[in-house]
Structures are given as C-alpha cells and as structure tokens.
N, C-alpha and C positions, 0 to 999 in steps of 0.2 A: 244917685245915678252913677257916680264914679265907682262906688262900691259894687254896683251891679256889673259895671264894665269889667272890673278886675275879676269878679266872680265868674263871668262868662268866659273871660280869657283863660282862667285856670281850667275851666271845663274843656275848652278847646285844646289846651296844651295836654291835658290828661288824655283826651280823645286821640290826639296825634301820637302821644307816646304809646297808647294801646295799639293803635294801627301799626306803628313802626315795629312793635314787638311781634304782632301777628305776621306782618310781611317778612320780618327777619326770620321768624320761626319757619315760615313756609319756604323761604329761600334756603335756609339751612337744611330743611328736610329734603328739599329737591336735590340739593348738592350731595347730601349723604346717600340718597337713593341713586343718584348718578354714579356715585363711587362704588356701589355694590357690583360685584362681579357676576356676570351672567355667563352661563355655559352654552356654547354652541356645539351642536352635534354634527359630526360627519358620518354619513351612513352609506351603506351599499346593500344591494339585494343579494340574498343567498341564492346560489345557482348550482345546477348540477354540472358535473364535468369529471375529468380524469385528474387524479392526484398521484404524484410520484414521491415516495419517501426515499431519500438517498443519504448515504454517509460519505463524507468528504475526507480525504487524506492526502498527504504529500509524500513523495518518495522519488525514486530514480529509476531510469531505464537500466535493466541489468544486462549482463553480457552472456545470457544463456544461449544466444544463437551465433556465437563467434568463438574462435580459439586463436590465440597468438602463436605465431611461428617463432620458435626460439632456437638458439644455437650457442654452444660453448666454444665453437671454433673461431679463430681469429686469423686475419691475413688480408690479402688483396683479392677483390672480386675479379674472377677470371671470366666467367660466362654467366649471363642473365637469361633465364629461360621463360620468364613470365612478365606480364605487365599488370597494372591495376585494372580491375574489372574482368580479368580473365578467369574462366571457370576451370578448376583443376580437380583431379581425383586424388584420393589418399595415396601417398607414395610417389606422386609426380615430383620430379626435380624442379626446384625453384631457382637456385643459384649455385654456382660452383666457385670455390675459392682456391687460390694458391696459398697454402697454409704457411704461417710463419714457423720458426723452429720449435717453439714451445708447443704450439697446437699440433704440429706434425708428430712430435713425440707422444703426446696424449692420444692422437689418432692411432698410432701404431700399437700403443698399449691396449686401447679399446678393441682394435682389430684382433690382437692376439687373444684377448679375453673372450671375444665372440667366437673365434675359431675353436678355443678350448671347450667352451660350453656346447658348441655344435658337435664336436667329437664325442663329448660325454653323452649327448643325447643319442647319437648313432650307436655308441657302444651299449647303451641301455636297451635300445631296440634289438640289437643283435643278441644280447644276452637273453632277452625275452623269448626269442625264437628257440634257443637251446632249451630253456625251461619249459616251453610249451611241448617240445618234442619229448622231454623226460616225463612230463606229466602224462602224455598219451601212452607212452610205453608202460609206465607203472599202472595206468588204468587198465590196459589190455591184460597185463599180468594178473592183476587183481580179479578182473572179470573171468579170466580163464579158470582161476581157482574157485571163485564163488559159484560158477555154473557146473563144476564137475560133480560127479555122483557122491563124492565124499561130503560136500558142503551143501548140496541141494538134493531134495527128495525127487522121486520119479514124477510127481505131479507138478514140479516146478516151484514148490514152496521151499523156503530156506530150512536147512537142517541146523537148527539152533544149537544142538548139543555139540556137533563137530565144529561149528563156527566159533565156539569158545576156545578152540585150540590156538596156541601161539602162532602156528604157521599161517593161519587165516588172518590174524590181527597184524602180523608183520607185513603181509602183502597189502592190506588195507591202509596201514599207516604210511607205507612207502608211497602209495598213490596220493593220499591226502597231503603228505609233506610236499611233494612236487607241485600239487595244485596250489598250496599256500604260497610257495615260492614264486610261482607264475603270477598270481594275483598281486603279490607284494611288489613284483618287478614293474607292474603297471603304475604303482605309486611312484617308483623311482623315475620312470619315464616322464610322468607329469611334472615332477620336481625339476628334471633336466630341461623340460620345455619351458618352465617358468624362468629358470636361470638363463636360458637362451634368449627369451624375450627381453629380460632385463639387460643383458649384455648388448642386445641389438639396439635398444634405446640409447645406451651409453655410446655405442659405436656411431649411431646417427647424430648424436649431439656433438661429437667431435669430428665427424666426417667432413671432408672438403665439399661434399655435395649436400645441400640442405634440401630436405624433402617436405612435402606438404603433409601435416599430421592428419588431416581430414579432407573430405571432399567439400567444395564450396567455391566461393568467389574471392579472389585476392583483393585485399584493400590495404591501405597504409604501407605499401611497398615503396621504398625510396632509394634502394641500392641501384647503382649503375656500374658498368665495367670500369675498373680502375679504382673504385672506392675502397676504403680501408675499414675493416672491422677490427677495432683495437680492443685489448682487454678492458673490462669494465672498471677495474681498479688494480693498482699495483703498488708494491713497495720495493725496498732494496733487496728483500729476501724472498718475497712471495708474490705470486700473480693470482688474481682472482679467477675463479672458475665458474662464477655465476653466469647463468644464461642471459643472453641478450635477445630482445624481440626485434625481428626484422620486418614482420608483416602480420596481417590478421586475415584469417579465412572466415568469411561469413557464410552461414548456411541459409537455406530457404525457410527455416523455421521463423515463425512470427516472434518479434521481440516481446519481452516481459517487463512489467513494471512491479516494483516491490514497494509497498507502503506499510507503515506501522499503524495498526488500529488500537484504540484505547481498550481498556478492560471493560468499559461500558458498551462500546460499539461492537467489539469482536463477536459476542454471542449472536448478534443480529445478522452477521455476514455468513452466507452459505456458499459452498462450492457451486459454481454455475451462475451466480448472480451476474447480471449484465452491468457493464461499467462504461462510462464515458471518460476519456482521458484528454487532457490538454497539457501542452509542454510550454515551459517558459520561453524556449528558443523559437517556438512556432505558435504564437498566441492566436493566430487567425485560423488555426486548424483544430478540429476535434476528431479524435479517434475513438473507436469502439473496441470493446474487449469483454472478457468474462473472468471471474475469479476461478483460478485453477487449484489453489491450495491455501490453507490457513495453518500456520505453525502454532498449534495450541499450547506448546510448551512455553512460549512467550520469552520475554527478556526484561530484566529489571535494570534500569539506569537512573541513578539519583532518586531511588524510591518510587519511580514511576514505571508501571508495568505496561508493556506494549506487546502486540502480537503481529508478527510479519504476515502480510497478505500478498500473495503472488497473483498478478493479473496478466493474462496473455492477450495480446492484441488480436483482432480478427484478421488482420492482414499484415503484410511485411513491407511497410513503406520505406523507401530508400532514404528518406530524409530524417529518419529517427535513428539517432546514434546512441551507443551505450553511454551510461552515466549522465544523460540529460535529466534535468529536474522536471518532475511531472506532478500533476494534480489529478487525482482520480475521484470520480463521484460514483459510488457503488449503489446501484438501485436495489434496495432491500424489500420494497413493497410497491405495488401499483394497483389502484382500484379505479374502475370506470363507472360512470353514471351514478356518482354519489353526490350528496349535498356538501358543498365546500364553502367556507367563509374565510376571509382574511384572518390570519393568526392573531393580529392585533385586537380582534373583537373578543377573544377569549380572555376572561378574567377568572380569578379564583376567589371564592367567598366561602368561608367556613369549610374549607377543604374540598369543595366541589366546584366544577367548571360552570360558569354562567356566561350568558351574552345578554345584551340589552336589545330588546325588540320593540319597534314602534307599533303600538296598537291603539287605534282610536285617538291619535295625536299624543299619546303618552308613551314614555319609554319604560318598559317593564323588564326587570331582571328575570331571566328564565334559565333554570338549570338545563344543562345539555350533557349528552354523552359523546365524547370525542373519540375519533379513530386515529388513523395515521396522519402525519403532518409532513409538508414539504418546507422549503425555506420561507415561503410566504403564505401558505394556505393550510387549513386544518379541516379534516373530514368531520362532519357532524353526523353521528349515527342516529340520534334522536333529540328532540327538543326544538329543532328548527326545520321549517319546510322551505321548499324552493319558492322564491319570490318574497319571503319575509324580509322586511327592511330592518337591518341590524346596525348598531352603532359600531363603527370601526375606530373612532377616536373622538376626543373632545377638545374644544378650544375655549379658554376663559377670556372674557373681554369685559369692559366697563361701558355702560350706557350713559347718555347725558354728557358727561365730560369726556367720553371716548378714551378713557384710560384702560390700557390693556395690561395683560400679565407681564409685558416686557418691562414695566417699571416707569413708563412715561407719566409725568405728573401734570395734571391740568392746573392752570393758574387759578381756577375757581374751586379747587378741591379743599382749600383751607377753611377752617371754621371762621366766619366773618366776625364772630363775637368772642373768639378765643384768642388764637395766636396770630393768624395771618393779618387780620385787620381789626383794630380795636378803637374805641372812642375814649377820649380822656375826659374825666369829670362827669361822666354820665351823659344822659340825653338832654339835660337842662342847659348845658353850655360847654364851652371849651372847643378846641379845634380837633378835627379828625386827622390822624396821622398813620402812616404805614411804618411798620417796624422793618 
C-alpha cells in the first residue's frame, strides 16, 4: 500500500509538472504575443479642391523707387526750403548753404567750367548757321549749272557727256563738301551739349543751392538752419570730395523685392507669376506682387549658382522701406477641382508613386500618377478617387503589455523561464528567486 501511495504521488507530481509546463508555455506565448508590435493607421479621405504650387525665397526690398540727394558742398546751412513728406519737382531747391572757403573755390571752378562749356555750345550752334548758309549757296550754284542747257537736255534728262566735264564735278563737290561740314557740325553740337550737361552736374554738386535730382516726396531730411555740413574726411594735405547724402526722394513707383532662385527653381519661374510677400519687420502683414524680371545670366558664389528674381509689389505701402528683409512665395502653378491628398500619403516603391487605400477593411498599395504639389498636399491625376480612404501615416504600438515604439518596457515582458525570473534546482525543489 505504501508503494502504491508513492507511486500515486509520483503520478501527481508528474501531472503537476506537465500542467506547470503547459501553463508556463501559454503564459510565455501570451507575453511574446503581447510584445509583438501592431501598426495603427491614420487615414483621411481624398477630396477635391484647389492646390497651389509655390516657390519660396528670401531677399530684400530694393531701392528702385528712391534716389538719394547728394552734395559735395560743405558749409553752414543758410536756408531750408523743404520738410519731410513734401512733394517736390526735379530741379526744385531743397537747401542753401554759406559755403566754406574750400567749397567756395570748388564752386567757382565748377561755375567757370560750366560757363566755358556753355560758350562752346553757343559757338558750335553759331558755326552751324554759317555752314548751313554755305551749303545752300553751293547747292544753288550747283543746281544752276546742272539745269542749264550744257548739262541738261531739252527734255529735262541729264546730259551725261557734258556732266563728265571738270566744271560740273567742281560745282557738285563744293556743294557736297559744305553739306558734309554742316552735318559734321551737328555732331560737334551734340558733343558740346554732353559736355555742358556734365559740367552742369559738377556745378550742382558744388553749388551752395542743393536741388532735387528727381520729382517725388522728400524723406530722410535732417538739416536745419545753422547746421554744418563738414567734409566727409580730411588729412593735413587733402580734403575728401566724396558726395554726402542729405535726403532721399521717393517716387510713386511700387517697391521691388529681389530674391535669389536656385538653378532647380529658376526654370519654373515665369515673368508675370503672382507672388505673396512677407517682411520680417512687419510679420502681421502680407503683400502681393508679381515677377517682373529674371536674370538668367545668374551668379556663382561658393560653387552655388543662383538667379536673381525681381518682384514688383502691386501697391506702394508707406511702411515698406528699402533694404528690409523679405520672404516671397512665387505661385508657379494653380489647379482647381482636382483630387488632392496629404503629401505624407505618397510613398515610392520600385521607382513609382503609391498610396495605401482602405478597401473592404484591407489596406492596399495602389500606384498613382501625381501632379503639382504644395507644402502639404499633392495632386493625384489618376489612381485615387474622391472619397477614397487613404493612409496618411502609421503608428506602431504593442498590445497586451502596452509597450509602444517609444521604448517603455513592461514588467512582464521578460521571459519567465529565461532571464527575468528563474527557478533554482528545477521544479522538484529549491527556492524561487529573482535576479
């Protein structure tokens, strides 16, 4: 009976061991299955809408609608004729100076040069009158000879035999000579006019009266009566003659923005493309404009080729100043009523574009033909219909133990019979311990 008892006990122990192995295996399998990552899909429905493709670039507001007022004269401000915001015409006086000694000497020299070139122009015009008179006299002499019976037939046709005589050619040459001198004098007058314009500019630069170079609105004017305009630089032996800016004349022309386009983007940009512009100094405002020119010659800097693009604003806002930093978005393409999907849904497989579409509860990779793209959306020409549910992104997670791809580790994710928990001495005896 005792033998039967031990025999039954061994059967029970064996049965318990088998049961424990089965339970342990199932527990391990469940934990391993819990550690398996599952993919969750985020989806959106394809829809029809308008898509805008744009090229972005950074640059600066240029000074195309303004001109600085400069002078080489120095001295004390005697009279002020304008204020900031005043509209002036080209040639209007802005300010008058009491010149210092050096500037007065330069002014007198410039005045003498201007008067000399003016006299030369007048003399050239007077000489032209005399040459014109000589030309007409010689022409009349030649015509009188050419139309007499010796050199012209009775029917009015030229007598070519007699016209070969020296007397005829001398009269003709005298007329042609005076005509050439008259025409040449016109070139001398043009040259004298150019010299006069140059001397006038030099005279204005040194004149005690500073004039407006163009028509527009005065800005940046800070001079007042009694103020001193000193030489820009000087040494013990020389005094600088460089011009100094005293004001700016702004025109009504809309400001321009210049950006540099890459060699990839430049061919896509066309004259007339619409543009939206934002300025770093005015982040809450957006301006509109259009591309007015593209410098296709380009420029290379540090082995990088760029092409300057000039953009003209549609208006002339008063708060946009030259040299402000600007960001431009050039609209290169716009399409209406097309199927669009988030750009994140587009994948590339074996060199072709595909999207995953949910069909009958399954996600199927479908080849698509794509069109233009914006920052966030892409046009689908074929392969996707409006209303199709497409995958925009995937998220990996773990079930059972709730372990995600972030790396959080479940306390039950270790193998109970391997590393995390183990039994010493087998199942027949010994204490269970944690490492």
